[in-house]
CHARMM-style PDB file with segment names, atoms N, HN, CA, C and O in Angstrom:
ATOM      1  N   MET     1      74.987 147.570  40.389  1.00  0.00      PROA
ATOM      2  CA  MET     1      73.581 147.860  40.228  1.00  0.00      PROA
ATOM      3  C   MET     1      72.797 147.406  41.456  1.00  0.00      PROA
ATOM      4  O   MET     1      71.924 148.122  41.947  1.00  0.00      PROA
ATOM      5  N   VAL     2      73.115 146.223  41.941  1.00  0.00      PROA
ATOM      6  HN  VAL     2      73.824 145.642  41.543  1.00  0.00      PROA
ATOM      7  CA  VAL     2      72.422 145.703  43.116  1.00  0.00      PROA
ATOM      8  C   VAL     2      72.743 146.569  44.336  1.00  0.00      PROA
ATOM      9  O   VAL     2      71.870 146.841  45.160  1.00  0.00      PROA
ATOM     10  N   ALA     3      74.003 147.000  44.443  1.00  0.00      PROA
ATOM     11  HN  ALA     3      74.713 146.780  43.773  1.00  0.00      PROA
ATOM     12  CA  ALA     3      74.400 147.838  45.578  1.00  0.00      PROA
ATOM     13  C   ALA     3      73.639 149.161  45.570  1.00  0.00      PROA
ATOM     14  O   ALA     3      73.241 149.656  46.625  1.00  0.00      PROA
ATOM     15  N   MET     4      73.437 149.727  44.397  1.00  0.00      PROA
ATOM     16  HN  MET     4      73.760 149.325  43.540  1.00  0.00      PROA
ATOM     17  CA  MET     4      72.688 150.979  44.297  1.00  0.00      PROA
ATOM     18  C   MET     4      71.235 150.773  44.711  1.00  0.00      PROA
ATOM     19  O   MET     4      70.654 151.610  45.402  1.00  0.00      PROA
ATOM     20  N   LEU     5      70.668 149.683  44.297  1.00  0.00      PROA
ATOM     21  HN  LEU     5      71.140 149.003  43.735  1.00  0.00      PROA
ATOM     22  CA  LEU     5      69.286 149.382  44.643  1.00  0.00      PROA
ATOM     23  C   LEU     5      69.132 149.190  46.157  1.00  0.00      PROA
ATOM     24  O   LEU     5      68.197 149.714  46.762  1.00  0.00      PROA
ATOM     25  N   VAL     6      70.042 148.446  46.754  1.00  0.00      PROA
ATOM     26  HN  VAL     6      70.802 148.020  46.263  1.00  0.00      PROA
ATOM     27  CA  VAL     6      70.003 148.239  48.201  1.00  0.00      PROA
ATOM     28  C   VAL     6      70.197 149.567  48.920  1.00  0.00      PROA
ATOM     29  O   VAL     6      69.525 149.839  49.915  1.00  0.00      PROA
ATOM     30  N   GLY     7      71.102 150.389  48.427  1.00  0.00      PROA
ATOM     31  HN  GLY     7      71.648 150.169  47.619  1.00  0.00      PROA
ATOM     32  CA  GLY     7      71.325 151.704  49.019  1.00  0.00      PROA
ATOM     33  C   GLY     7      70.074 152.567  48.979  1.00  0.00      PROA
ATOM     34  O   GLY     7      69.728 153.210  49.970  1.00  0.00      PROA
ATOM     35  N   LEU     8      69.401 152.583  47.850  1.00  0.00      PROA
ATOM     36  HN  LEU     8      69.681 152.061  47.045  1.00  0.00      PROA
ATOM     37  CA  LEU     8      68.166 153.363  47.727  1.00  0.00      PROA
ATOM     38  C   LEU     8      67.072 152.834  48.656  1.00  0.00      PROA
ATOM     39  O   LEU     8      66.326 153.616  49.246  1.00  0.00      PROA
ATOM     40  N   ILE     9      66.979 151.532  48.785  1.00  0.00      PROA
ATOM     41  HN  ILE     9      67.585 150.897  48.306  1.00  0.00      PROA
ATOM     42  CA  ILE     9      65.973 150.937  49.685  1.00  0.00      PROA
ATOM     43  C   ILE     9      66.272 151.321  51.134  1.00  0.00      PROA
ATOM     44  O   ILE     9      65.358 151.662  51.885  1.00  0.00      PROA
ATOM     45  N   LEU    10      67.536 151.268  51.525  1.00  0.00      PROA
ATOM     46  HN  LEU    10      68.278 150.991  50.915  1.00  0.00      PROA
ATOM     47  CA  LEU    10      67.898 151.631  52.900  1.00  0.00      PROA
ATOM     48  C   LEU    10      67.665 153.112  53.184  1.00  0.00      PROA
ATOM     49  O   LEU    10      67.219 153.474  54.273  1.00  0.00      PROA
ATOM     50  N   ILE    11      67.964 153.964  52.214  1.00  0.00      PROA
ATOM     51  HN  ILE    11      68.327 153.670  51.330  1.00  0.00      PROA
ATOM     52  CA  ILE    11      67.699 155.397  52.389  1.00  0.00      PROA
ATOM     53  C   ILE    11      66.201 155.641  52.510  1.00  0.00      PROA
ATOM     54  O   ILE    11      65.766 156.428  53.350  1.00  0.00      PROA
ATOM     55  N   ALA    12      65.405 154.968  51.672  1.00  0.00      PROA
ATOM     56  HN  ALA    12      65.758 154.328  50.989  1.00  0.00      PROA
ATOM     57  CA  ALA    12      63.950 155.114  51.757  1.00  0.00      PROA
ATOM     58  C   ALA    12      63.433 154.643  53.109  1.00  0.00      PROA
ATOM     59  O   ALA    12      62.548 155.275  53.686  1.00  0.00      PROA
ATOM     60  N   PHE    13      63.974 153.538  53.624  1.00  0.00      PROA
ATOM     61  HN  PHE    13      64.693 153.024  53.156  1.00  0.00      PROA
ATOM     62  CA  PHE    13      63.567 153.058  54.942  1.00  0.00      PROA
ATOM     63  C   PHE    13      63.888 154.084  56.024  1.00  0.00      PROA
ATOM     64  O   PHE    13      63.073 154.330  56.914  1.00  0.00      PROA
ATOM     65  N   ALA    14      65.087 154.686  55.947  1.00  0.00      PROA
ATOM     66  HN  ALA    14      65.750 154.486  55.225  1.00  0.00      PROA
ATOM     67  CA  ALA    14      65.472 155.683  56.944  1.00  0.00      PROA
ATOM     68  C   ALA    14      64.532 156.883  56.918  1.00  0.00      PROA
ATOM     69  O   ALA    14      64.147 157.398  57.968  1.00  0.00      PROA
ATOM     70  N   VAL    15      64.166 157.321  55.731  1.00  0.00      PROA
ATOM     71  HN  VAL    15      64.479 156.902  54.878  1.00  0.00      PROA
ATOM     72  CA  VAL    15      63.252 158.464  55.621  1.00  0.00      PROA
ATOM     73  C   VAL    15      61.872 158.095  56.156  1.00  0.00      PROA
ATOM     74  O   VAL    15      61.273 158.862  56.909  1.00  0.00      PROA
ATOM     75  N   ILE    16      61.371 156.939  55.776  1.00  0.00      PROA
ATOM     76  HN  ILE    16      61.858 156.316  55.164  1.00  0.00      PROA
ATOM     77  CA  ILE    16      60.044 156.507  56.238  1.00  0.00      PROA
ATOM     78  C   ILE    16      60.038 156.307  57.753  1.00  0.00      PROA
ATOM     79  O   ILE    16      59.035 156.590  58.408  1.00  0.00      PROA
ATOM     80  N   ALA    17      61.137 155.825  58.313  1.00  0.00      PROA
ATOM     81  HN  ALA    17      61.952 155.595  57.781  1.00  0.00      PROA
ATOM     82  CA  ALA    17      61.205 155.604  59.758  1.00  0.00      PROA
ATOM     83  C   ALA    17      61.122 156.912  60.523  1.00  0.00      PROA
ATOM     84  O   ALA    17      60.621 156.933  61.647  1.00  0.00      PROA
ATOM     85  N   CYS    18      61.597 157.991  59.947  1.00  0.00      PROA
ATOM     86  HN  CYS    18      62.004 157.974  59.034  1.00  0.00      PROA
ATOM     87  CA  CYS    18      61.592 159.289  60.632  1.00  0.00      PROA
ATOM     88  C   CYS    18      60.272 160.037  60.488  1.00  0.00      PROA
ATOM     89  O   CYS    18      59.944 160.877  61.327  1.00  0.00      PROA
ATOM     90  N   LEU    19      59.528 159.751  59.463  1.00  0.00      PROA
ATOM     91  HN  LEU    19      59.794 159.069  58.781  1.00  0.00      PROA
ATOM     92  CA  LEU    19      58.294 160.498  59.198  1.00  0.00      PROA
ATOM     93  C   LEU    19      57.203 160.144  60.205  1.00  0.00      PROA
ATOM     94  O   LEU    19      57.074 158.985  60.600  1.00  0.00      PROA
ATOM     95  N   PRO    20      56.410 161.149  60.626  1.00  0.00      PROA
ATOM     96  CA  PRO    20      55.303 160.869  61.549  1.00  0.00      PROA
ATOM     97  C   PRO    20      54.276 159.905  60.968  1.00  0.00      PROA
ATOM     98  O   PRO    20      53.670 159.135  61.712  1.00  0.00      PROA
ATOM     99  N   ALA    21      54.069 159.931  59.654  1.00  0.00      PROA
ATOM    100  HN  ALA    21      54.562 160.557  59.049  1.00  0.00      PROA
ATOM    101  CA  ALA    21      53.107 159.033  59.030  1.00  0.00      PROA
ATOM    102  C   ALA    21      53.690 157.633  58.852  1.00  0.00      PROA
ATOM    103  O   ALA    21      52.949 156.678  58.620  1.00  0.00      PROA
ATOM    104  N   GLY    22      55.003 157.508  58.958  1.00  0.00      PROA
ATOM    105  HN  GLY    22      55.604 158.284  59.147  1.00  0.00      PROA
ATOM    106  CA  GLY    22      55.655 156.203  58.789  1.00  0.00      PROA
ATOM    107  C   GLY    22      55.766 155.498  60.132  1.00  0.00      PROA
ATOM    108  O   GLY    22      54.762 155.285  60.811  1.00  0.00      PROA
ATOM    109  N   LEU    23      56.982 155.139  60.514  1.00  0.00      PROA
ATOM    110  HN  LEU    23      57.798 155.312  59.962  1.00  0.00      PROA
ATOM    111  CA  LEU    23      57.204 154.427  61.766  1.00  0.00      PROA
ATOM    112  C   LEU    23      57.267 155.366  62.974  1.00  0.00      PROA
ATOM    113  O   LEU    23      57.173 154.922  64.118  1.00  0.00      PROA
ATOM    114  N   ASN    24      57.427 156.667  62.708  1.00  0.00      PROA
ATOM    115  HN  ASN    24      57.504 157.027  61.779  1.00  0.00      PROA
ATOM    116  CA  ASN    24      57.447 157.689  63.759  1.00  0.00      PROA
ATOM    117  C   ASN    24      58.573 157.429  64.769  1.00  0.00      PROA
ATOM    118  O   ASN    24      58.357 157.531  65.977  1.00  0.00      PROA
ATOM    119  N   TRP    25      59.752 157.099  64.285  1.00  0.00      PROA
ATOM    120  HN  TRP    25      59.927 157.016  63.304  1.00  0.00      PROA
ATOM    121  CA  TRP    25      60.910 156.869  65.138  1.00  0.00      PROA
ATOM    122  C   TRP    25      61.755 158.128  65.310  1.00  0.00      PROA
ATOM    123  O   TRP    25      62.856 158.053  65.855  1.00  0.00      PROA
ATOM    124  N   GLY    26      61.277 159.254  64.868  1.00  0.00      PROA
ATOM    125  HN  GLY    26      60.382 159.315  64.425  1.00  0.00      PROA
ATOM    126  CA  GLY    26      62.047 160.498  64.881  1.00  0.00      PROA
ATOM    127  C   GLY    26      62.618 160.840  66.244  1.00  0.00      PROA
ATOM    128  O   GLY    26      63.799 161.172  66.348  1.00  0.00      PROA
ATOM    129  N   THR    27      61.805 160.767  67.296  1.00  0.00      PROA
ATOM    130  HN  THR    27      60.846 160.497  67.212  1.00  0.00      PROA
ATOM    131  CA  THR    27      62.291 161.115  68.635  1.00  0.00      PROA
ATOM    132  C   THR    27      63.317 160.088  69.134  1.00  0.00      PROA
ATOM    133  O   THR    27      64.278 160.447  69.815  1.00  0.00      PROA
ATOM    134  N   ASP    28      63.111 158.822  68.797  1.00  0.00      PROA
ATOM    135  HN  ASP    28      62.331 158.530  68.244  1.00  0.00      PROA
ATOM    136  CA  ASP    28      64.077 157.803  69.191  1.00  0.00      PROA
ATOM    137  C   ASP    28      65.422 158.004  68.478  1.00  0.00      PROA
ATOM    138  O   ASP    28      66.484 157.816  69.072  1.00  0.00      PROA
ATOM    139  N   ILE    29      65.358 158.382  67.218  1.00  0.00      PROA
ATOM    140  HN  ILE    29      64.495 158.535  66.736  1.00  0.00      PROA
ATOM    141  CA  ILE    29      66.578 158.616  66.451  1.00  0.00      PROA
ATOM    142  C   ILE    29      67.337 159.805  67.025  1.00  0.00      PROA
ATOM    143  O   ILE    29      68.560 159.752  67.160  1.00  0.00      PROA
ATOM    144  N   ILE    30      66.625 160.877  67.364  1.00  0.00      PROA
ATOM    145  HN  ILE    30      65.632 160.920  67.254  1.00  0.00      PROA
ATOM    146  CA  ILE    30      67.273 162.050  67.958  1.00  0.00      PROA
ATOM    147  C   ILE    30      67.902 161.684  69.299  1.00  0.00      PROA
ATOM    148  O   ILE    30      69.016 162.117  69.593  1.00  0.00      PROA
ATOM    149  N   ALA    31      67.214 160.904  70.105  1.00  0.00      PROA
ATOM    150  HN  ALA    31      66.309 160.553  69.866  1.00  0.00      PROA
ATOM    151  CA  ALA    31      67.773 160.481  71.396  1.00  0.00      PROA
ATOM    152  C   ALA    31      69.032 159.645  71.192  1.00  0.00      PROA
ATOM    153  O   ALA    31      70.007 159.809  71.927  1.00  0.00      PROA
ATOM    154  N   PHE    32      69.024 158.758  70.211  1.00  0.00      PROA
ATOM    155  HN  PHE    32      68.233 158.625  69.614  1.00  0.00      PROA
ATOM    156  CA  PHE    32      70.210 157.955  69.909  1.00  0.00      PROA
ATOM    157  C   PHE    32      71.367 158.840  69.480  1.00  0.00      PROA
ATOM    158  O   PHE    32      72.495 158.662  69.939  1.00  0.00      PROA
ATOM    159  N   LEU    33      71.087 159.801  68.593  1.00  0.00      PROA
ATOM    160  HN  LEU    33      70.171 159.946  68.220  1.00  0.00      PROA
ATOM    161  CA  LEU    33      72.151 160.691  68.123  1.00  0.00      PROA
ATOM    162  C   LEU    33      72.724 161.532  69.258  1.00  0.00      PROA
ATOM    163  O   LEU    33      73.930 161.775  69.299  1.00  0.00      PROA
ATOM    164  N   LYS    34      71.873 161.976  70.179  1.00  0.00      PROA
ATOM    165  HN  LYS    34      70.893 161.778  70.146  1.00  0.00      PROA
ATOM    166  CA  LYS    34      72.354 162.735  71.337  1.00  0.00      PROA
ATOM    167  C   LYS    34      73.264 161.872  72.204  1.00  0.00      PROA
ATOM    168  O   LYS    34      74.270 162.364  72.716  1.00  0.00      PROA
ATOM    169  N   GLY    35      72.933 160.610  72.375  1.00  0.00      PROA
ATOM    170  HN  GLY    35      72.117 160.210  71.959  1.00  0.00      PROA
ATOM    171  CA  GLY    35      73.755 159.719  73.181  1.00  0.00      PROA
ATOM    172  C   GLY    35      75.027 159.282  72.488  1.00  0.00      PROA
ATOM    173  O   GLY    35      76.050 159.066  73.139  1.00  0.00      PROA
ATOM    174  N   ALA    36      74.973 159.151  71.175  1.00  0.00      PROA
ATOM    175  HN  ALA    36      74.142 159.327  70.647  1.00  0.00      PROA
ATOM    176  CA  ALA    36      76.127 158.672  70.427  1.00  0.00      PROA
ATOM    177  C   ALA    36      77.122 159.783  70.107  1.00  0.00      PROA
ATOM    178  O   ALA    36      78.282 159.492  69.816  1.00  0.00      PROA
ATOM    179  N   ALA    37      76.706 161.031  70.151  1.00  0.00      PROA
ATOM    180  HN  ALA    37      75.764 161.267  70.388  1.00  0.00      PROA
ATOM    181  CA  ALA    37      77.582 162.142  69.764  1.00  0.00      PROA
ATOM    182  C   ALA    37      78.846 162.222  70.623  1.00  0.00      PROA
ATOM    183  O   ALA    37      79.932 162.354  70.058  1.00  0.00      PROA
ATOM    184  N   PRO    38      78.767 162.151  71.963  1.00  0.00      PROA
ATOM    185  CA  PRO    38      80.011 162.219  72.743  1.00  0.00      PROA
ATOM    186  C   PRO    38      80.949 161.030  72.484  1.00  0.00      PROA
ATOM    187  O   PRO    38      82.167 161.199  72.439  1.00  0.00      PROA
ATOM    188  N   VAL    39      80.392 159.854  72.317  1.00  0.00      PROA
ATOM    189  HN  VAL    39      79.402 159.716  72.353  1.00  0.00      PROA
ATOM    190  CA  VAL    39      81.220 158.674  72.037  1.00  0.00      PROA
ATOM    191  C   VAL    39      81.888 158.829  70.676  1.00  0.00      PROA
ATOM    192  O   VAL    39      83.077 158.545  70.535  1.00  0.00      PROA
ATOM    193  N   LEU    40      81.145 159.272  69.686  1.00  0.00      PROA
ATOM    194  HN  LEU    40      80.179 159.503  69.801  1.00  0.00      PROA
ATOM    195  CA  LEU    40      81.697 159.480  68.356  1.00  0.00      PROA
ATOM    196  C   LEU    40      82.772 160.568  68.383  1.00  0.00      PROA
ATOM    197  O   LEU    40      83.805 160.430  67.727  1.00  0.00      PROA
ATOM    198  N   ALA    41      82.539 161.648  69.134  1.00  0.00      PROA
ATOM    199  HN  ALA    41      81.700 161.761  69.666  1.00  0.00      PROA
ATOM    200  CA  ALA    41      83.524 162.730  69.232  1.00  0.00      PROA
ATOM    201  C   ALA    41      84.813 162.223  69.870  1.00  0.00      PROA
ATOM    202  O   ALA    41      85.902 162.568  69.412  1.00  0.00      PROA
ATOM    203  N   ALA    42      84.708 161.409  70.923  1.00  0.00      PROA
ATOM    204  HN  ALA    42      83.823 161.128  71.295  1.00  0.00      PROA
ATOM    205  CA  ALA    42      85.901 160.856  71.557  1.00  0.00      PROA
ATOM    206  C   ALA    42      86.650 159.934  70.602  1.00  0.00      PROA
ATOM    207  O   ALA    42      87.879 159.968  70.545  1.00  0.00      PROA
ATOM    208  N   PHE    43      85.926 159.119  69.860  1.00  0.00      PROA
ATOM    209  HN  PHE    43      84.927 159.091  69.906  1.00  0.00      PROA
ATOM    210  CA  PHE    43      86.548 158.200  68.906  1.00  0.00      PROA
ATOM    211  C   PHE    43      87.280 158.970  67.805  1.00  0.00      PROA
ATOM    212  O   PHE    43      88.418 158.641  67.470  1.00  0.00      PROA
ATOM    213  N   VAL    44      86.640 159.977  67.251  1.00  0.00      PROA
ATOM    214  HN  VAL    44      85.715 160.244  67.523  1.00  0.00      PROA
ATOM    215  CA  VAL    44      87.264 160.781  66.197  1.00  0.00      PROA
ATOM    216  C   VAL    44      88.466 161.532  66.760  1.00  0.00      PROA
ATOM    217  O   VAL    44      89.481 161.672  66.077  1.00  0.00      PROA
ATOM    218  N   GLY    45      88.364 162.015  67.993  1.00  0.00      PROA
ATOM    219  HN  GLY    45      87.539 161.901  68.548  1.00  0.00      PROA
ATOM    220  CA  GLY    45      89.483 162.701  68.623  1.00  0.00      PROA
ATOM    221  C   GLY    45      90.682 161.792  68.813  1.00  0.00      PROA
ATOM    222  O   GLY    45      91.820 162.204  68.584  1.00  0.00      PROA
ATOM    223  N   MET    46      90.435 160.548  69.234  1.00  0.00      PROA
ATOM    224  HN  MET    46      89.511 160.214  69.421  1.00  0.00      PROA
ATOM    225  CA  MET    46      91.542 159.596  69.402  1.00  0.00      PROA
ATOM    226  C   MET    46      92.199 159.284  68.061  1.00  0.00      PROA
ATOM    227  O   MET    46      93.423 159.189  67.972  1.00  0.00      PROA
ATOM    228  N   ILE    47      91.400 159.127  67.039  1.00  0.00      PROA
ATOM    229  HN  ILE    47      90.405 159.204  67.112  1.00  0.00      PROA
ATOM    230  CA  ILE    47      91.957 158.872  65.708  1.00  0.00      PROA
ATOM    231  C   ILE    47      92.805 160.055  65.255  1.00  0.00      PROA
ATOM    232  O   ILE    47      93.880 159.869  64.684  1.00  0.00      PROA
ATOM    233  N   ALA    48      92.322 161.281  65.509  1.00  0.00      PROA
ATOM    234  HN  ALA    48      91.449 161.432  65.973  1.00  0.00      PROA
ATOM    235  CA  ALA    48      93.080 162.476  65.130  1.00  0.00      PROA
ATOM    236  C   ALA    48      94.411 162.534  65.887  1.00  0.00      PROA
ATOM    237  O   ALA    48      95.430 162.912  65.309  1.00  0.00      PROA
ATOM    238  N   LEU    49      94.414 162.166  67.162  1.00  0.00      PROA
ATOM    239  HN  LEU    49      93.586 161.859  67.632  1.00  0.00      PROA
ATOM    240  CA  LEU    49      95.660 162.131  67.932  1.00  0.00      PROA
ATOM    241  C   LEU    49      96.634 161.112  67.359  1.00  0.00      PROA
ATOM    242  O   LEU    49      97.820 161.404  67.209  1.00  0.00      PROA
ATOM    243  N   PHE    50      96.144 159.916  67.037  1.00  0.00      PROA
ATOM    244  HN  PHE    50      95.180 159.678  67.159  1.00  0.00      PROA
ATOM    245  CA  PHE    50      97.011 158.898  66.459  1.00  0.00      PROA
ATOM    246  C   PHE    50      97.601 159.354  65.128  1.00  0.00      PROA
ATOM    247  O   PHE    50      98.775 159.110  64.850  1.00  0.00      PROA
ATOM    248  N   ILE    51      96.803 160.003  64.319  1.00  0.00      PROA
ATOM    249  HN  ILE    51      95.849 160.202  64.544  1.00  0.00      PROA
ATOM    250  CA  ILE    51      97.294 160.516  63.035  1.00  0.00      PROA
ATOM    251  C   ILE    51      98.331 161.598  63.268  1.00  0.00      PROA
ATOM    252  O   ILE    51      99.345 161.647  62.571  1.00  0.00      PROA
ATOM    253  N   GLY    52      98.087 162.470  64.244  1.00  0.00      PROA
ATOM    254  HN  GLY    52      97.264 162.431  64.810  1.00  0.00      PROA
ATOM    255  CA  GLY    52      99.048 163.528  64.563  1.00  0.00      PROA
ATOM    256  C   GLY    52     100.369 162.969  65.051  1.00  0.00      PROA
ATOM    257  O   GLY    52     101.430 163.430  64.631  1.00  0.00      PROA
ATOM    258  N   PHE    53     100.319 161.973  65.939  1.00  0.00      PROA
ATOM    259  HN  PHE    53      99.457 161.598  66.280  1.00  0.00      PROA
ATOM    260  CA  PHE    53     101.551 161.355  66.428  1.00  0.00      PROA
ATOM    261  C   PHE    53     102.304 160.676  65.290  1.00  0.00      PROA
ATOM    262  O   PHE    53     103.529 160.769  65.215  1.00  0.00      PROA
ATOM    263  N   ALA    54     101.591 160.007  64.419  1.00  0.00      PROA
ATOM    264  HN  ALA    54     100.595 159.932  64.480  1.00  0.00      PROA
ATOM    265  CA  ALA    54     102.235 159.342  63.282  1.00  0.00      PROA
ATOM    266  C   ALA    54     102.875 160.367  62.350  1.00  0.00      PROA
ATOM    267  O   ALA    54     103.951 160.124  61.805  1.00  0.00      PROA
ATOM    268  N   ASP    55     102.223 161.499  62.168  1.00  0.00      PROA
ATOM    269  HN  ASP    55     101.348 161.696  62.611  1.00  0.00      PROA
ATOM    270  CA  ASP    55     102.769 162.550  61.310  1.00  0.00      PROA
ATOM    271  C   ASP    55     104.055 163.113  61.901  1.00  0.00      PROA
ATOM    272  O   ASP    55     105.030 163.326  61.180  1.00  0.00      PROA
ATOM    273  N   ILE    56     104.062 163.355  63.215  1.00  0.00      PROA
ATOM    274  HN  ILE    56     103.271 163.181  63.801  1.00  0.00      PROA
ATOM    275  CA  ILE    56     105.265 163.857  63.874  1.00  0.00      PROA
ATOM    276  C   ILE    56     106.397 162.835  63.748  1.00  0.00      PROA
ATOM    277  O   ILE    56     107.539 163.200  63.469  1.00  0.00      PROA
ATOM    278  N   LYS    57     106.079 161.574  63.951  1.00  0.00      PROA
ATOM    279  HN  LYS    57     105.151 161.278  64.178  1.00  0.00      PROA
ATOM    280  CA  LYS    57     107.078 160.504  63.842  1.00  0.00      PROA
ATOM    281  C   LYS    57     107.639 160.447  62.420  1.00  0.00      PROA
ATOM    282  O   LYS    57     108.846 160.289  62.237  1.00  0.00      PROA
ATOM    283  N   ASP    58     106.770 160.574  61.415  1.00  0.00      PROA
ATOM    284  HN  ASP    58     105.789 160.701  61.564  1.00  0.00      PROA
ATOM    285  CA  ASP    58     107.218 160.537  60.023  1.00  0.00      PROA
ATOM    286  C   ASP    58     108.123 161.727  59.705  1.00  0.00      PROA
ATOM    287  O   ASP    58     109.111 161.579  58.987  1.00  0.00      PROA
ATOM    288  N   LYS    59     107.791 162.902  60.235  1.00  0.00      PROA
ATOM    289  HN  LYS    59     106.988 163.022  60.819  1.00  0.00      PROA
ATOM    290  CA  LYS    59     108.624 164.084  59.988  1.00  0.00      PROA
ATOM    291  C   LYS    59     110.003 163.920  60.617  1.00  0.00      PROA
ATOM    292  O   LYS    59     111.009 164.285  60.010  1.00  0.00      PROA
ATOM    293  N   LYS    60     110.056 163.370  61.837  1.00  0.00      PROA
ATOM    294  HN  LYS    60     109.239 163.074  62.331  1.00  0.00      PROA
ATOM    295  CA  LYS    60     111.352 163.131  62.480  1.00  0.00      PROA
ATOM    296  C   LYS    60     112.176 162.136  61.673  1.00  0.00      PROA
ATOM    297  O   LYS    60     113.378 162.322  61.487  1.00  0.00      PROA
ATOM    298  N   GLU    61     111.528 161.085  61.198  1.00  0.00      PROA
ATOM    299  HN  GLU    61     110.551 160.934  61.349  1.00  0.00      PROA
ATOM    300  CA  GLU    61     112.212 160.071  60.391  1.00  0.00      PROA
ATOM    301  C   GLU    61     112.730 160.676  59.091  1.00  0.00      PROA
ATOM    302  O   GLU    61     113.834 160.354  58.652  1.00  0.00      PROA
ATOM    303  N   ALA    62     111.937 161.550  58.476  1.00  0.00      PROA
ATOM    304  HN  ALA    62     111.040 161.811  58.832  1.00  0.00      PROA
ATOM    305  CA  ALA    62     112.356 162.192  57.229  1.00  0.00      PROA
ATOM    306  C   ALA    62     113.566 163.091  57.476  1.00  0.00      PROA
ATOM    307  O   ALA    62     114.473 163.152  56.646  1.00  0.00      PROA
ATOM    308  N   LYS    63     113.582 163.791  58.620  1.00  0.00      PROA
ATOM    309  HN  LYS    63     112.845 163.740  59.294  1.00  0.00      PROA
ATOM    310  CA  LYS    63     114.734 164.637  58.950  1.00  0.00      PROA
ATOM    311  C   LYS    63     115.988 163.788  59.128  1.00  0.00      PROA
ATOM    312  O   LYS    63     117.063 164.163  58.659  1.00  0.00      PROA
ATOM    313  N   LYS    64     115.857 162.637  59.808  1.00  0.00      PROA
ATOM    314  HN  LYS    64     114.984 162.332  60.188  1.00  0.00      PROA
ATOM    315  CA  LYS    64     116.997 161.750  60.004  1.00  0.00      PROA
ATOM    316  C   LYS    64     117.513 161.231  58.665  1.00  0.00      PROA
ATOM    317  O   LYS    64     118.723 161.181  58.444  1.00  0.00      PROA
ATOM    318  N   GLU    65     116.617 160.850  57.782  1.00  0.00      PROA
ATOM    319  HN  GLU    65     115.634 160.891  57.961  1.00  0.00      PROA
ATOM    320  CA  GLU    65     117.025 160.350  56.470  1.00  0.00      PROA
ATOM    321  C   GLU    65     117.691 161.446  55.654  1.00  0.00      PROA
ATOM    322  O   GLU    65     118.672 161.193  54.954  1.00  0.00      PROA
ATOM    323  N   GLU    66     117.170 162.647  55.739  1.00  0.00      PROA
ATOM    324  HN  GLU    66     116.374 162.853  56.308  1.00  0.00      PROA
ATOM    325  CA  GLU    66     117.759 163.774  55.011  1.00  0.00      PROA
ATOM    326  C   GLU    66     119.160 164.077  55.544  1.00  0.00      PROA
ATOM    327  O   GLU    66     120.079 164.336  54.768  1.00  0.00      PROA
ATOM    328  N   ALA    67     119.320 164.043  56.870  1.00  0.00      PROA
ATOM    329  HN  ALA    67     118.573 163.832  57.500  1.00  0.00      PROA
ATOM    330  CA  ALA    67     120.642 164.284  57.466  1.00  0.00      PROA
ATOM    331  C   ALA    67     121.613 163.191  57.063  1.00  0.00      PROA
ATOM    332  O   ALA    67     122.776 163.480  56.779  1.00  0.00      PROA
ATOM    333  N   ALA    68     121.171 161.954  57.032  1.00  0.00      PROA
ATOM    334  HN  ALA    68     120.227 161.720  57.263  1.00  0.00      PROA
ATOM    335  CA  ALA    68     122.027 160.849  56.618  1.00  0.00      PROA
ATOM    336  C   ALA    68     122.415 160.979  55.152  1.00  0.00      PROA
ATOM    337  O   ALA    68     123.545 160.671  54.774  1.00  0.00      PROA
ATOM    338  N   LYS    69     121.490 161.430  54.341  1.00  0.00      PROA
ATOM    339  HN  LYS    69     120.572 161.680  54.648  1.00  0.00      PROA
ATOM    340  CA  LYS    69     121.768 161.604  52.905  1.00  0.00      PROA
ATOM    341  C   LYS    69     122.781 162.716  52.691  1.00  0.00      PROA
ATOM    342  O   LYS    69     123.674 162.595  51.852  1.00  0.00      PROA
ATOM    343  N   GLN    70     122.644 163.805  53.451  1.00  0.00      PROA
ATOM    344  HN  GLN    70     121.918 163.903  54.132  1.00  0.00      PROA
ATOM    345  CA  GLN    70     123.588 164.914  53.322  1.00  0.00      PROA
ATOM    346  C   GLN    70     124.975 164.505  53.818  1.00  0.00      PROA
ATOM    347  O   GLN    70     125.983 164.887  53.223  1.00  0.00      PROA
ATOM    348  N   ALA    71     125.031 163.734  54.899  1.00  0.00      PROA
ATOM    349  HN  ALA    71     124.213 163.424  55.383  1.00  0.00      PROA
ATOM    350  CA  ALA    71     126.313 163.284  55.421  1.00  0.00      PROA
ATOM    351  C   ALA    71     126.982 162.321  54.431  1.00  0.00      PROA
ATOM    352  O   ALA    71     128.206 162.311  54.302  1.00  0.00      PROA
ATOM    353  N   GLU    72     126.194 161.536  53.754  1.00  0.00      PROA
ATOM    354  HN  GLU    72     125.200 161.545  53.859  1.00  0.00      PROA
ATOM    355  CA  GLU    72     126.710 160.584  52.785  1.00  0.00      PROA
ATOM    356  C   GLU    72     127.303 161.303  51.569  1.00  0.00      PROA
ATOM    357  O   GLU    72     128.294 160.844  51.001  1.00  0.00      PROA
ATOM    358  N   GLU    73     126.703 162.420  51.171  1.00  0.00      PROA
ATOM    359  HN  GLU    73     125.898 162.793  51.633  1.00  0.00      PROA
ATOM    360  CA  GLU    73     127.148 163.172  50.014  1.00  0.00      PROA
ATOM    361  C   GLU    73     128.471 163.879  50.285  1.00  0.00      PROA
ATOM    362  O   GLU    73     129.246 164.114  49.358  1.00  0.00      PROA
ATOM    363  N   LYS    74     128.737 164.216  51.531  1.00  0.00      PROA
ATOM    364  HN  LYS    74     128.108 164.025  52.284  1.00  0.00      PROA
ATOM    365  CA  LYS    74     129.982 164.947  51.859  1.00  0.00      PROA
ATOM    366  C   LYS    74     131.129 164.044  51.968  1.00  0.00      PROA
ATOM    367  OT1 LYS    74     132.244 164.492  52.237  1.00  0.00      PROA
TER     368      LYS     74
END
C-alpha cells in the first residue's frame, strides 16, 4: 500500500514537473532524453549481445550433452 502511494506521488511529481503551469521542466527533460538516448541504446545493445552469446553457448552445450547421451545409449 505504501509503495503504491509513493508511486502515485512520484508520477504526479513527474507530470507536474513537465507542465508549463508547474515547474516547467519540459525542455530540460527533453534535452536529457536526447542526451541519454544514445547511451541507453548502447547499453541495451551490449546486453543484447551478451544474451545472444550466452544463447549460442547454451545451444552448443546442449548439442554436446545430446551427443554424449546418444553415445551412452549405444
